[in-house]
C-alpha positions, 0 to 999 in steps of 0.5 A, spaced: 654 381 254 657 379 260 653 383 266 645 383 266 641 387 271 634 384 272 629 389 276 623 385 278 617 390 278 610 386 279 604 391 279 601 388 286 604 390 293 601 388 299 604 394 303 603 400 298 599 399 292 603 400 285 609 401 290 614 401 284 610 407 281 611 411 287 615 417 286 621 418 291 625 425 289 620 426 283 622 419 280 618 413 280 622 407 284 622 403 278 625 408 274 630 410 279 633 403 279 633 403 272 637 409 272 642 406 277 643 400 273 644 404 266 649 409 270 653 403 272 659 402 268 660 394 268 652 393 267 651 391 259 644 391 259 638 392 264 631 388 264 625 390 268 620 384 269 613 386 270 606 384 269 603 391 269 602 395 263 604 402 266 610 399 270 612 397 263 611 404 260 615 407 265 621 402 265 622 403 257 622 410 258 627 410 263 631 406 258 630 398 260 628 392 256 621 389 258 620 382 259 613 380 261 612 376 267 606 371 267 601 371 272 604 365 276 610 368 277 607 375 279 603 373 286 605 375 293 608 368 294 613 368 287 620 369 289 625 374 286 629 369 283 623 366 279 623 373 276 630 373 274 630 366 272 624 367 267 627 373 265 634 369 263 629 364 259 626 370 255 632 374 254 634 372 247 627 374 244 628 381 247 635 383 245 638 384 238 641 378 235 648 381 235 648 380 243 642 375 244 647 369 243 649 367 249 647 367 257 650 373 261 656 371 265 653 375 271 646 377 273 644 382 278 638 382 281 636 389 283 630 391 287 626 397 286 624 397 294 631 400 295 630 407 293 638 409 293 642 405 289 649 408 288 652 405 281 659 405 284 656 400 289 653 396 283 660 396 280 664 394 286 660 388 287 660 386 280 667 387 280 668 382 286 665 376 282 668 378 275 675 378 279 673 371 282 673 374 289 666 371 290 660 367 287 655 371 290 655 378 293 649 382 296 649 389 299 649 390 306 650 396 311 655 395 317 652 395 324 654 394 331 646 393 333 645 387 338 639 383 336 634 379 340 629 374 339 621 376 341 622 371 347 628 375 350 634 371 347 640 374 344 641 372 337 648 375 336 651 376 343 651 374 350 646 378 354 651 377 360 657 380 356 656 387 353 663 389 349 664 396 347 663 397 340 670 398 339 671 391 341 666 388 337 667 386 329 662 389 325 656 385 322 652 387 316 645 388 315 642 385 308 639 391 305 635 388 299 638 393 294 642 388 290 645 381 289 650 379 284 651 372 282 654 368 277 649 366 272 651 358 272 650 358 279 643 361 280 641 356 275 644 350 278 642 352 285 635 356 284 637 361 289 641 367 290 646 365 295 651 360 293 659 358 293 663 364 296 658 369 298 661 376 300 658 383 302 658 389 298 658 395 304 653 401 302 652 407 306 647 407 312 643 412 308 642 408 302 639 402 306 632 404 306 628 399 304 620 401 302 615 396 305 610 400 308 607 407 307 611 410 312 618 407 309 616 411 303 615 418 307 622 417 310 625 415 303 622 422 300 624 426 306 631 423 305 632 424 298 634 431 297 640 429 302 642 423 299 641 424 292 647 427 288 645 433 284 645 431 277 645 436 271 637 437 269 636 436 262 631 441 260 629 446 255 625 451 259 624 453 266 618 456 269 618 459 276 613 461 281 615 468 284 613 469 291 617 464 295 622 462 289 625 469 287 623 472 294 623 469 301 616 469 301 616 476 305 614 483 303 615 489 306 609 494 306 610 502 307 605 507 309 602 508 302 601 500 302 606 499 297 610 493 297 617 491 296 621 485 296 628 482 297 631 478 291 638 475 289 642 478 284 645 471 283 638 469 281 638 475 275 645 472 273 642 465 273 636 467 268 641 471 264 645 465 263 639 460 261 637 465 256 644 466 253 644 458 253 637 458 249 633 455 255 626 459 255 624 462 262 617 464 264 614 467 271 607 465 273 604 468 279 597 467 282 597 475 284 597 481 280 603 485 283 607 491 280 613 488 284 613 481 280 612 485 273 618 490 275 622 484 276 620 480 270 622 486 266 629 487 269 630 479 268 627 480 261 623 474 261 615 474 260 610 473 266 603 471 267 600 474 273 593 474 276 592 466 275 586 462 278 589 456 275 596 456 274 596 449 270 592 452 265 596 458 263 602 453 263 599 448 258 597 454 254 604 457 254 607 450 253 603 449 247 604 456 244 612 455 245 612 448 242 615 445 248 614 438 251 612 438 258 617 432 260 623 437 258 621 443 262 623 444 270 617 448 274 620 451 281 615 452 286 614 453 294 606 452 296 600 447 294 598 452 289 604 450 285 602 442 285 598 442 279 604 445 275 609 440 278 605 434 276 605 437 269 613 438 268 618 433 267 622 436 273 618 438 279 623 442 283 622 445 290 625 450 294 628 447 301 623 451 305 617 449 301 610 446 304 611 438 305 607 436 300 611 440 295 617 437 297 614 430 297 612 432 289 619 434 287 624 431 283 629 436 286 629 439 292 634 445 292 639 447 297 638 454 297 632 458 299 627 462 295 630 469 294 637 467 296 640 463 290 635 458 289 634 460 281 641 461 280 642 454 283 637 451 278 640 455 273 647 452 274 644 445 274 640 446 267 647 449 264 651 443 267 646 439 262 648 443 256 652 439 251 659 442 253 663 437 249 659 440 243 661 447 245 668 446 246 670 441 241 672 443 234 675 440 228 682 439 228 686 445 226 686 448 219 691 452 216 689 460 218 687 462 211 682 456 211 679 459 217 678 466 215 671 469 215 668 464 220 662 464 224 660 464 231 666 461 235 665 456 240 667 457 247 673 454 250 673 451 257 678 455 262 678 452 269 671 453 272 668 457 266 666 457 259 670 463 255 666 465 249 660 468 246 654 468 250 658 466 256 659 471 262 665 476 260 671 472 263 675 477 267 682 476 269 686 480 274 693 480 272 697 480 278 704 479 273 710 481 277 706 486 282 707 482 288 714 484 288 716 477 290 712 478 296 707 472 297 703 476 302 702 482 297 700 476 292 695 474 297 692 481 298 691 481 290 688 475 290 683 477 295 682 484 291 680 480 285 676 475 288 672 480 292 671 484 285 668 478 282 674 476 277 674 469 275 681 468 275 688 471 276 694 471 272 702 471 274 708 471 270 713 466 270 720 466 268 727 463 268 731 469 269 738 465 267 734 464 260 730 471 260 734 476 262 739 479 256 746 478 257 747 486 256 742 487 262 744 482 267 750 486 270 746 493 270 745 496 277 738 497 279 735 501 285 730 497 289 726 497 295 731 492 298 737 496 296 742 497 290 743 490 286 744 488 279 738 487 274 739 479 274 739 479 282 733 483 282 729 478 277 731 472 281 729 476 288 722 477 285 721 470 282 716 465 285 718 458 286 714 452 287 713 453 294 710 460 293 706 457 287 703 452 291 701 457 297 698 461 291 694 455 288 691 453 295 689 460 296 686 461 289 682 454 291 680 457 297 677 464 294 674 460 288 678 463 282 682 460 277 690 462 276 695 461 271 701 465 268 705 467 262 711 463 261 717 466 258 721 460 257 720 452 256 722 451 263 717 455 266 712 451 261 714 445 265 714 448 271 707 451 270 705 444 268 707 441 274 703 446 278 697 443 274 695 450 271 688 450 268 691 454 262 697 458 259 697 465 257 702 467 251 705 474 253 705 479 247 713 479 247 712 471 246 708 471 240 715 470 235 718 465 240 716 459 236 720 454 241 716 456 247 709 456 243 711 449 241 712 447 248 705 450 250 701 447 244 704 440 246 700 441 253 694 441 250 691 446 255 687 452 253 692 458 251 690 465 251 694 469 246 696 476 247 697 480 240 700 486 242 707 489 238 705 484 233 704 484 225 698 480 223 703 475 219 707 474 226 700 472 229 698 468 223 705 464 224 703 463 232 696 461 230 699 455 226 703 453 231 698 453 237 692 451 233 685 454 234 682 448 238 683 451 245 685 458 243 682 464 246 686 471 243 687 477 246 687 484 242 692 488 246 697 494 244 703 494 248 704 501 250 704 503 258 700 506 259 695 506 253 693 512 250 686 512 247 688 513 240 692 507 240 687 502 243 684 500 236 678 496 239 675 494 232 681 489 232 677 485 236 672 484 230 678 483 226 681 477 230 675 474 231 673 474 223 680 472 221 681 466 226 674 464 228 676 463 235 673 467 242 677 474 242 678 478 249 681 484 250 688 486 255 688 493 257 694 497 259 690 504 259 688 508 265 681 508 267 675 504 265 672 506 259 676 503 253 675 496 257 668 497 257 667 499 250 671 492 248 666 489 252 660 492 247 664 490 241 664 483 243 670 482 248 669 475 251 674 476 256 678 482 259 684 482 263 687 488 267 693 489 271 691 490 278 695 493 284 694 495 291 697 502 290 699 505 283 704 509 287 708 502 289 715 501 286 715 497 280 714 497 272 707 495 272 703 499 278 702 505 274 698 502 269 694 498 274 687 498 277 687 499 284 681 495 288 676 500 287 677 501 280 677 493 279 670 493 283 667 498 278 670 495 272 667 488 274 660 491 276 660 495 270 661 489 265 656 485 268 651 491 267 653 492 260 652 484 259 645 485 261 644 491 257 646 488 251 640 483 251 639 477 245 638 482 239 631 479 239 626 485 238 620 484 243 615 489 246 617 489 254 612 489 260 615 496 261 613 498 254 605 496 255 602 502 259 606 507 254 604 503 248 597 503 250 597 510 252 601 513 246 601 508 240 596 510 234 595 506 228 592 508 222 590 505 215 
């Protein structure tokens, strides 16, 4: 152990009683300090020095070791240095034998009164001492303030000379957040400042020290804006309805019937939570058919007409076997406070009542009815073990991987692609850009506006890919008569065009990649840092290309058109299955229904144990939608601005309206497929009570 962090946290406090247990951002101050130290890469161990049982309990739960501080070192006159030195003397008895032999080289004094500790600042300060740049480092924030005495004398300035800010050297105000010291120097001097003293600059927004109740309120108000939006690791999400799923308004017609506005993105967020195994519940104090109807559409249970929401929440947690600390509760008004006190992750929408915001561990940025639930869902899903989902054993021979169970998803860009994830829709631009970047931009817009997660191009080196016998063939093109070789060169994008495409795709929020048709094109695309590579059906037997692709260690999407099962076996042996997504395809343009053979989606999944999608070349949408019902995890369709445009692939492509309808219908099918668990839905309750007859 080289670096020890010590957090003094006594029970007494003059300004705010039991201040170190007060919550900012829904987390006790002592736990916030421990968490920041644990997230610092250069800190080896964290110790909390306290005389209070409740503080000790919270500190241990946060992951720190506890050193009990004696009464003589726990009064208001005791220095922080005395607590650190005591912790150092007691440390060997508190640590495992393998790390308790020698004193740490460096000790970090971290104060709970600074709620906003950035682990990166701690690491930077520790590094200055480790590297010999300083013996003692303190946190400070840059200031150009003029400081005066109470008697009216200038402290850091001559009142007769008022230089401009840009003409002054900055001073640094000590924030009190942390101090990094060589242990030997602290023991020798008994004080935190000695030898070469350096400052670790921290942002002004982090420089809030809590000494009074007013300071505490300021820190709580700042927390939603200062705290980084970390993942929320829970097993269940419970929400209020009005003000969370809605904007807390209701529209009432002349017959007294209510309508509310909700966000479609919230619905997708709930669906993603359910697919990830996160339980969801809606609690509402009012009994309203609108609430029941929305919950039924989301496929989640709802409890309405509650006098005491906390009682209902405790009963549900007990029935589901859920630990309260593993639950997030989202509220907006004071009747949610009792439930927020139960949940380990109390969450508020940004326009919530001030008392609700103060009690929240997380304040969302999206308002109720405008994506608040989706924002929370994304943060909950971010805490799911993605590495466990994405990592599989080293590729085994194909024969050994047959008849496997549920394949694990593969991460491509912003998305996980696989069972239980939203269908990954790819707009295949291919060569339909006709060598025109403006057309490519318009097609990217078409894909993004329709809701595709990605667009795909094709990349060739014409001198390699164009067969010798075709090079001099004359073609009639929109640019006049030219050889086939000249035509292929004319329509091929280079580095400048793809740099423009990459930037535009980033702006539109879609992934992009391409099908390389030769090894130099693989190298080209790697230089462009694509998120994945696509193997065209024509390249399944190009083993040199496949080996180059396998060496990139990027996700690979393998199309299987015009291939025998033996050819696919050989390709998979080269590519491996760790990051492989397969695409069932039939390379007929346009594809007749009798050649679709969609049951191959199941066959490929069972044979290779990888996620399987569908690459379609048919006219219309029916076959692609049927592929989704059969388990296709990704759908790729050629897209065009107009099927009448010049070029070989336009006729078998979807125009903008067709692509929009495809994505819309895929999302409807995803919702309709459900989870396969039989249940009685809220909408069935009334017919069940009216029609069901039970006989002995």
